[in-house]
NUBARO-102091 format. One record per residue (C-alpha): residue in one letter; residue number from 1; z, x, y. Coordinates in steps of 0.1 Angstrom, whole numbers, plus 5000, padded with zeros to 4 digits. Layout:
<milos>
<milo><type>A</type><seq>NUM</seq><Z>Z</Z><X>X</X><Y>Y</Y></milo>
...
</milos>
This chain:
<milos>
<milo><type>M</type><seq>1</seq><Z>3795</Z><X>1702</X><Y>5763</Y></milo>
<milo><type>L</type><seq>2</seq><Z>3823</Z><X>1728</X><Y>5768</Y></milo>
<milo><type>N</type><seq>3</seq><Z>3822</Z><X>1742</X><Y>5804</Y></milo>
<milo><type>L</type><seq>4</seq><Z>3849</Z><X>1767</X><Y>5812</Y></milo>
<milo><type>V</type><seq>5</seq><Z>3859</Z><X>1785</X><Y>5844</Y></milo>
<milo><type>L</type><seq>6</seq><Z>3876</Z><X>1818</X><Y>5835</Y></milo>
<milo><type>F</type><seq>7</seq><Z>3898</Z><X>1827</X><Y>5864</Y></milo>
<milo><type>G</type><seq>8</seq><Z>3919</Z><X>1857</X><Y>5872</Y></milo>
<milo><type>P</type><seq>9</seq><Z>3924</Z><X>1887</X><Y>5895</Y></milo>
<milo><type>P</type><seq>10</seq><Z>3905</Z><X>1920</X><Y>5892</Y></milo>
<milo><type>G</type><seq>11</seq><Z>3918</Z><X>1937</X><Y>5860</Y></milo>
<milo><type>A</type><seq>12</seq><Z>3931</Z><X>1905</X><Y>5844</Y></milo>
<milo><type>G</type><seq>13</seq><Z>3907</Z><X>1909</X><Y>5814</Y></milo>
<milo><type>K</type><seq>14</seq><Z>3881</Z><X>1882</X><Y>5823</Y></milo>
<milo><type>G</type><seq>15</seq><Z>3852</Z><X>1904</X><Y>5811</Y></milo>
<milo><type>T</type><seq>16</seq><Z>3868</Z><X>1911</X><Y>5777</Y></milo>
<milo><type>Q</type><seq>17</seq><Z>3880</Z><X>1876</X><Y>5771</Y></milo>
<milo><type>S</type><seq>18</seq><Z>3848</Z><X>1859</X><Y>5783</Y></milo>
<milo><type>Q</type><seq>19</seq><Z>3828</Z><X>1879</X><Y>5757</Y></milo>
<milo><type>K</type><seq>20</seq><Z>3851</Z><X>1868</X><Y>5730</Y></milo>
<milo><type>L</type><seq>21</seq><Z>3849</Z><X>1832</X><Y>5741</Y></milo>
<milo><type>I</type><seq>22</seq><Z>3811</Z><X>1834</X><Y>5742</Y></milo>
<milo><type>D</type><seq>23</seq><Z>3811</Z><X>1847</X><Y>5706</Y></milo>
<milo><type>Q</type><seq>24</seq><Z>3837</Z><X>1822</X><Y>5693</Y></milo>
<milo><type>Y</type><seq>25</seq><Z>3823</Z><X>1790</X><Y>5709</Y></milo>
<milo><type>Q</type><seq>26</seq><Z>3786</Z><X>1800</X><Y>5713</Y></milo>
<milo><type>L</type><seq>27</seq><Z>3788</Z><X>1795</X><Y>5751</Y></milo>
<milo><type>I</type><seq>28</seq><Z>3763</Z><X>1808</X><Y>5776</Y></milo>
<milo><type>H</type><seq>29</seq><Z>3777</Z><X>1833</X><Y>5801</Y></milo>
<milo><type>L</type><seq>30</seq><Z>3769</Z><X>1822</X><Y>5836</Y></milo>
<milo><type>S</type><seq>31</seq><Z>3776</Z><X>1851</X><Y>5860</Y></milo>
<milo><type>T</type><seq>32</seq><Z>3765</Z><X>1846</X><Y>5896</Y></milo>
<milo><type>G</type><seq>33</seq><Z>3758</Z><X>1883</X><Y>5899</Y></milo>
<milo><type>D</type><seq>34</seq><Z>3736</Z><X>1883</X><Y>5868</Y></milo>
<milo><type>L</type><seq>35</seq><Z>3719</Z><X>1851</X><Y>5881</Y></milo>
<milo><type>L</type><seq>36</seq><Z>3711</Z><X>1866</X><Y>5915</Y></milo>
<milo><type>R</type><seq>37</seq><Z>3697</Z><X>1898</X><Y>5899</Y></milo>
<milo><type>G</type><seq>38</seq><Z>3676</Z><X>1877</X><Y>5874</Y></milo>
<milo><type>E</type><seq>39</seq><Z>3661</Z><X>1854</X><Y>5900</Y></milo>
<milo><type>I</type><seq>40</seq><Z>3653</Z><X>1884</X><Y>5922</Y></milo>
<milo><type>S</type><seq>41</seq><Z>3636</Z><X>1903</X><Y>5894</Y></milo>
<milo><type>Q</type><seq>42</seq><Z>3616</Z><X>1872</X><Y>5884</Y></milo>
<milo><type>G</type><seq>43</seq><Z>3605</Z><X>1867</X><Y>5920</Y></milo>
<milo><type>T</type><seq>44</seq><Z>3615</Z><X>1830</X><Y>5921</Y></milo>
<milo><type>A</type><seq>45</seq><Z>3617</Z><X>1812</X><Y>5954</Y></milo>
<milo><type>L</type><seq>46</seq><Z>3655</Z><X>1813</X><Y>5953</Y></milo>
<milo><type>G</type><seq>47</seq><Z>3654</Z><X>1849</X><Y>5943</Y></milo>
<milo><type>I</type><seq>48</seq><Z>3631</Z><X>1858</X><Y>5972</Y></milo>
<milo><type>E</type><seq>49</seq><Z>3654</Z><X>1839</X><Y>5996</Y></milo>
<milo><type>A</type><seq>50</seq><Z>3685</Z><X>1856</X><Y>5982</Y></milo>
<milo><type>K</type><seq>51</seq><Z>3669</Z><X>1891</X><Y>5984</Y></milo>
<milo><type>K</type><seq>52</seq><Z>3659</Z><X>1886</X><Y>6020</Y></milo>
<milo><type>L</type><seq>53</seq><Z>3695</Z><X>1876</X><Y>6029</Y></milo>
<milo><type>M</type><seq>54</seq><Z>3710</Z><X>1904</X><Y>6009</Y></milo>
<milo><type>D</type><seq>55</seq><Z>3687</Z><X>1930</X><Y>6025</Y></milo>
<milo><type>E</type><seq>56</seq><Z>3699</Z><X>1918</X><Y>6059</Y></milo>
<milo><type>G</type><seq>57</seq><Z>3735</Z><X>1923</X><Y>6047</Y></milo>
<milo><type>M</type><seq>58</seq><Z>3742</Z><X>1886</X><Y>6046</Y></milo>
<milo><type>L</type><seq>59</seq><Z>3760</Z><X>1866</X><Y>6019</Y></milo>
<milo><type>V</type><seq>60</seq><Z>3739</Z><X>1843</X><Y>5998</Y></milo>
<milo><type>P</type><seq>61</seq><Z>3748</Z><X>1808</X><Y>6008</Y></milo>
<milo><type>D</type><seq>62</seq><Z>3765</Z><X>1785</X><Y>5983</Y></milo>
<milo><type>A</type><seq>63</seq><Z>3735</Z><X>1762</X><Y>5982</Y></milo>
<milo><type>V</type><seq>64</seq><Z>3712</Z><X>1790</X><Y>5969</Y></milo>
<milo><type>V</type><seq>65</seq><Z>3738</Z><X>1800</X><Y>5943</Y></milo>
<milo><type>I</type><seq>66</seq><Z>3742</Z><X>1764</X><Y>5932</Y></milo>
<milo><type>G</type><seq>67</seq><Z>3704</Z><X>1761</X><Y>5929</Y></milo>
<milo><type>M</type><seq>68</seq><Z>3703</Z><X>1792</X><Y>5906</Y></milo>
<milo><type>I</type><seq>69</seq><Z>3731</Z><X>1776</X><Y>5885</Y></milo>
<milo><type>S</type><seq>70</seq><Z>3711</Z><X>1744</X><Y>5883</Y></milo>
<milo><type>N</type><seq>71</seq><Z>3681</Z><X>1763</X><Y>5871</Y></milo>
<milo><type>K</type><seq>72</seq><Z>3702</Z><X>1781</X><Y>5844</Y></milo>
<milo><type>L</type><seq>73</seq><Z>3717</Z><X>1748</X><Y>5832</Y></milo>
<milo><type>D</type><seq>74</seq><Z>3682</Z><X>1732</X><Y>5831</Y></milo>
<milo><type>A</type><seq>75</seq><Z>3668</Z><X>1761</X><Y>5811</Y></milo>
<milo><type>N</type><seq>76</seq><Z>3696</Z><X>1757</X><Y>5785</Y></milo>
<milo><type>K</type><seq>77</seq><Z>3699</Z><X>1720</X><Y>5780</Y></milo>
<milo><type>D</type><seq>78</seq><Z>3708</Z><X>1724</X><Y>5743</Y></milo>
<milo><type>A</type><seq>79</seq><Z>3736</Z><X>1748</X><Y>5750</Y></milo>
<milo><type>K</type><seq>80</seq><Z>3771</Z><X>1741</X><Y>5735</Y></milo>
<milo><type>G</type><seq>81</seq><Z>3785</Z><X>1749</X><Y>5769</Y></milo>
<milo><type>F</type><seq>82</seq><Z>3789</Z><X>1775</X><Y>5796</Y></milo>
<milo><type>I</type><seq>83</seq><Z>3815</Z><X>1800</X><Y>5808</Y></milo>
<milo><type>F</type><seq>84</seq><Z>3814</Z><X>1804</X><Y>5846</Y></milo>
<milo><type>D</type><seq>85</seq><Z>3822</Z><X>1839</X><Y>5857</Y></milo>
<milo><type>G</type><seq>86</seq><Z>3827</Z><X>1848</X><Y>5894</Y></milo>
<milo><type>F</type><seq>87</seq><Z>3822</Z><X>1812</X><Y>5905</Y></milo>
<milo><type>P</type><seq>88</seq><Z>3836</Z><X>1791</X><Y>5920</Y></milo>
<milo><type>R</type><seq>89</seq><Z>3856</Z><X>1813</X><Y>5944</Y></milo>
<milo><type>T</type><seq>90</seq><Z>3862</Z><X>1787</X><Y>5971</Y></milo>
<milo><type>V</type><seq>91</seq><Z>3870</Z><X>1750</X><Y>5971</Y></milo>
<milo><type>A</type><seq>92</seq><Z>3836</Z><X>1743</X><Y>5987</Y></milo>
<milo><type>Q</type><seq>93</seq><Z>3820</Z><X>1761</X><Y>5957</Y></milo>
<milo><type>A</type><seq>94</seq><Z>3842</Z><X>1742</X><Y>5932</Y></milo>
<milo><type>E</type><seq>95</seq><Z>3832</Z><X>1709</X><Y>5949</Y></milo>
<milo><type>A</type><seq>96</seq><Z>3795</Z><X>1719</X><Y>5949</Y></milo>
<milo><type>L</type><seq>97</seq><Z>3797</Z><X>1728</X><Y>5912</Y></milo>
<milo><type>D</type><seq>98</seq><Z>3814</Z><X>1695</X><Y>5903</Y></milo>
<milo><type>S</type><seq>99</seq><Z>3787</Z><X>1676</X><Y>5922</Y></milo>
<milo><type>L</type><seq>100</seq><Z>3759</Z><X>1696</X><Y>5904</Y></milo>
<milo><type>L</type><seq>101</seq><Z>3774</Z><X>1691</X><Y>5870</Y></milo>
<milo><type>A</type><seq>102</seq><Z>3779</Z><X>1653</X><Y>5877</Y></milo>
<milo><type>T</type><seq>103</seq><Z>3742</Z><X>1650</X><Y>5884</Y></milo>
<milo><type>K</type><seq>104</seq><Z>3736</Z><X>1664</X><Y>5849</Y></milo>
<milo><type>G</type><seq>105</seq><Z>3763</Z><X>1641</X><Y>5833</Y></milo>
<milo><type>E</type><seq>106</seq><Z>3786</Z><X>1671</X><Y>5828</Y></milo>
<milo><type>S</type><seq>107</seq><Z>3819</Z><X>1684</X><Y>5842</Y></milo>
<milo><type>I</type><seq>108</seq><Z>3842</Z><X>1714</X><Y>5840</Y></milo>
<milo><type>S</type><seq>109</seq><Z>3863</Z><X>1711</X><Y>5808</Y></milo>
<milo><type>S</type><seq>110</seq><Z>3890</Z><X>1735</X><Y>5820</Y></milo>
<milo><type>M</type><seq>111</seq><Z>3898</Z><X>1763</X><Y>5843</Y></milo>
<milo><type>I</type><seq>112</seq><Z>3917</Z><X>1790</X><Y>5824</Y></milo>
<milo><type>A</type><seq>113</seq><Z>3936</Z><X>1814</X><Y>5846</Y></milo>
<milo><type>L</type><seq>114</seq><Z>3947</Z><X>1847</X><Y>5832</Y></milo>
<milo><type>E</type><seq>115</seq><Z>3981</Z><X>1854</X><Y>5847</Y></milo>
<milo><type>V</type><seq>116</seq><Z>3990</Z><X>1891</X><Y>5851</Y></milo>
<milo><type>D</type><seq>117</seq><Z>4015</Z><X>1906</X><Y>5875</Y></milo>
<milo><type>D</type><seq>118</seq><Z>4002</Z><X>1928</X><Y>5904</Y></milo>
<milo><type>E</type><seq>119</seq><Z>4018</Z><X>1960</X><Y>5890</Y></milo>
<milo><type>E</type><seq>120</seq><Z>4001</Z><X>1956</X><Y>5857</Y></milo>
<milo><type>L</type><seq>121</seq><Z>3968</Z><X>1948</X><Y>5874</Y></milo>
<milo><type>E</type><seq>122</seq><Z>3970</Z><X>1980</X><Y>5894</Y></milo>
<milo><type>H</type><seq>123</seq><Z>3979</Z><X>2000</X><Y>5863</Y></milo>
<milo><type>R</type><seq>124</seq><Z>3949</Z><X>1985</X><Y>5844</Y></milo>
<milo><type>L</type><seq>125</seq><Z>3924</Z><X>1991</X><Y>5872</Y></milo>
<milo><type>L</type><seq>126</seq><Z>3935</Z><X>2027</X><Y>5877</Y></milo>
<milo><type>L</type><seq>127</seq><Z>3929</Z><X>2033</X><Y>5840</Y></milo>
<milo><type>R</type><seq>128</seq><Z>3895</Z><X>2016</X><Y>5842</Y></milo>
<milo><type>G</type><seq>129</seq><Z>3887</Z><X>2037</X><Y>5873</Y></milo>
<milo><type>K</type><seq>130</seq><Z>3891</Z><X>2069</X><Y>5853</Y></milo>
<milo><type>D</type><seq>131</seq><Z>3866</Z><X>2057</X><Y>5827</Y></milo>
<milo><type>S</type><seq>132</seq><Z>3841</Z><X>2037</X><Y>5848</Y></milo>
<milo><type>G</type><seq>133</seq><Z>3837</Z><X>2059</X><Y>5878</Y></milo>
<milo><type>R</type><seq>134</seq><Z>3840</Z><X>2029</X><Y>5900</Y></milo>
<milo><type>P</type><seq>135</seq><Z>3855</Z><X>2040</X><Y>5933</Y></milo>
<milo><type>D</type><seq>136</seq><Z>3871</Z><X>2006</X><Y>5939</Y></milo>
<milo><type>D</type><seq>137</seq><Z>3891</Z><X>2010</X><Y>5907</Y></milo>
<milo><type>A</type><seq>138</seq><Z>3903</Z><X>2045</X><Y>5915</Y></milo>
<milo><type>N</type><seq>139</seq><Z>3921</Z><X>2040</X><Y>5948</Y></milo>
<milo><type>P</type><seq>140</seq><Z>3955</Z><X>2022</X><Y>5946</Y></milo>
<milo><type>E</type><seq>141</seq><Z>3953</Z><X>2011</X><Y>5982</Y></milo>
<milo><type>V</type><seq>142</seq><Z>3919</Z><X>1994</X><Y>5976</Y></milo>
<milo><type>I</type><seq>143</seq><Z>3931</Z><X>1979</X><Y>5944</Y></milo>
<milo><type>R</type><seq>144</seq><Z>3961</Z><X>1963</X><Y>5962</Y></milo>
<milo><type>K</type><seq>145</seq><Z>3938</Z><X>1950</X><Y>5989</Y></milo>
<milo><type>R</type><seq>146</seq><Z>3915</Z><X>1934</X><Y>5963</Y></milo>
<milo><type>I</type><seq>147</seq><Z>3945</Z><X>1918</X><Y>5945</Y></milo>
<milo><type>H</type><seq>148</seq><Z>3958</Z><X>1905</X><Y>5978</Y></milo>
<milo><type>E</type><seq>149</seq><Z>3924</Z><X>1890</X><Y>5987</Y></milo>
<milo><type>Y</type><seq>150</seq><Z>3922</Z><X>1873</X><Y>5954</Y></milo>
<milo><type>N</type><seq>151</seq><Z>3957</Z><X>1859</X><Y>5956</Y></milo>
<milo><type>N</type><seq>152</seq><Z>3951</Z><X>1846</X><Y>5991</Y></milo>
<milo><type>K</type><seq>153</seq><Z>3915</Z><X>1832</X><Y>5988</Y></milo>
<milo><type>T</type><seq>154</seq><Z>3914</Z><X>1818</X><Y>5953</Y></milo>
<milo><type>A</type><seq>155</seq><Z>3947</Z><X>1800</X><Y>5952</Y></milo>
<milo><type>P</type><seq>156</seq><Z>3932</Z><X>1769</X><Y>5967</Y></milo>
<milo><type>V</type><seq>157</seq><Z>3906</Z><X>1768</X><Y>5939</Y></milo>
<milo><type>A</type><seq>158</seq><Z>3934</Z><X>1768</X><Y>5913</Y></milo>
<milo><type>Q</type><seq>159</seq><Z>3950</Z><X>1739</X><Y>5933</Y></milo>
<milo><type>F</type><seq>160</seq><Z>3916</Z><X>1721</X><Y>5933</Y></milo>
<milo><type>Y</type><seq>161</seq><Z>3915</Z><X>1722</X><Y>5894</Y></milo>
<milo><type>Q</type><seq>162</seq><Z>3953</Z><X>1714</X><Y>5892</Y></milo>
<milo><type>A</type><seq>163</seq><Z>3946</Z><X>1682</X><Y>5911</Y></milo>
<milo><type>Q</type><seq>164</seq><Z>3920</Z><X>1673</X><Y>5884</Y></milo>
<milo><type>N</type><seq>165</seq><Z>3945</Z><X>1682</X><Y>5856</Y></milo>
<milo><type>K</type><seq>166</seq><Z>3920</Z><X>1709</X><Y>5844</Y></milo>
<milo><type>Y</type><seq>167</seq><Z>3940</Z><X>1740</X><Y>5854</Y></milo>
<milo><type>K</type><seq>168</seq><Z>3955</Z><X>1759</X><Y>5825</Y></milo>
<milo><type>S</type><seq>169</seq><Z>3975</Z><X>1791</X><Y>5828</Y></milo>
<milo><type>V</type><seq>170</seq><Z>3975</Z><X>1817</X><Y>5801</Y></milo>
<milo><type>V</type><seq>171</seq><Z>3997</Z><X>1849</X><Y>5800</Y></milo>
<milo><type>G</type><seq>172</seq><Z>3972</Z><X>1877</X><Y>5804</Y></milo>
<milo><type>T</type><seq>173</seq><Z>3995</Z><X>1905</X><Y>5790</Y></milo>
<milo><type>G</type><seq>174</seq><Z>3998</Z><X>1915</X><Y>5753</Y></milo>
<milo><type>S</type><seq>175</seq><Z>3971</Z><X>1925</X><Y>5729</Y></milo>
<milo><type>I</type><seq>176</seq><Z>3936</Z><X>1914</X><Y>5735</Y></milo>
<milo><type>D</type><seq>177</seq><Z>3938</Z><X>1893</X><Y>5703</Y></milo>
<milo><type>E</type><seq>178</seq><Z>3971</Z><X>1877</X><Y>5713</Y></milo>
<milo><type>I</type><seq>179</seq><Z>3957</Z><X>1867</X><Y>5747</Y></milo>
<milo><type>F</type><seq>180</seq><Z>3925</Z><X>1854</X><Y>5731</Y></milo>
<milo><type>H</type><seq>181</seq><Z>3945</Z><X>1833</X><Y>5707</Y></milo>
<milo><type>S</type><seq>182</seq><Z>3964</Z><X>1817</X><Y>5736</Y></milo>
<milo><type>I</type><seq>183</seq><Z>3931</Z><X>1810</X><Y>5753</Y></milo>
<milo><type>C</type><seq>184</seq><Z>3916</Z><X>1794</X><Y>5722</Y></milo>
<milo><type>V</type><seq>185</seq><Z>3946</Z><X>1771</X><Y>5719</Y></milo>
<milo><type>V</type><seq>186</seq><Z>3937</Z><X>1758</X><Y>5754</Y></milo>
<milo><type>V</type><seq>187</seq><Z>3900</Z><X>1756</X><Y>5747</Y></milo>
<milo><type>D</type><seq>188</seq><Z>3905</Z><X>1737</X><Y>5714</Y></milo>
<milo><type>L</type><seq>189</seq><Z>3925</Z><X>1711</X><Y>5733</Y></milo>
<milo><type>C</type><seq>190</seq><Z>3895</Z><X>1706</X><Y>5756</Y></milo>
<milo><type>K</type><seq>191</seq><Z>3869</Z><X>1700</X><Y>5729</Y></milo>
</milos>
């Protein structure tokens, strides 16, 4: 099974590239945001617990998110693989994901990090903000703060996968197809 973590700061192109990877390799997109919304709308025990916490302004604990990921993996046992989007964001989450996958006889194949310099990220997000109407993509100060947060908080996750020899860096600038080709070279070596 091909299990990928697509990694990169806001504006790096993860959404665009993950869709191309899903189409190319028939992977299942595993977005923690989508999982949370799905479990809540289905009224599952995990969804009810998550909604209660979210309504109180609390973060959903890692254990609940891991439970939702486990449910999604179990519901798709015949999948060719998964692409993890928005998870893991901390070393604790990466360790929990590794443990969960190990119980199912699986592991992360590779973490692919889209590398884009901060100036280009800010430019991309401001452009996206004009089209999307998202206030967090329209304010340069907020954008810089988001990029700074990403750089500070997620670097340890990259180091976690580097220690496992699963971290692969891909230049995230150029045309969408050029970037995708570079990602596919990495993915094909994982298969």
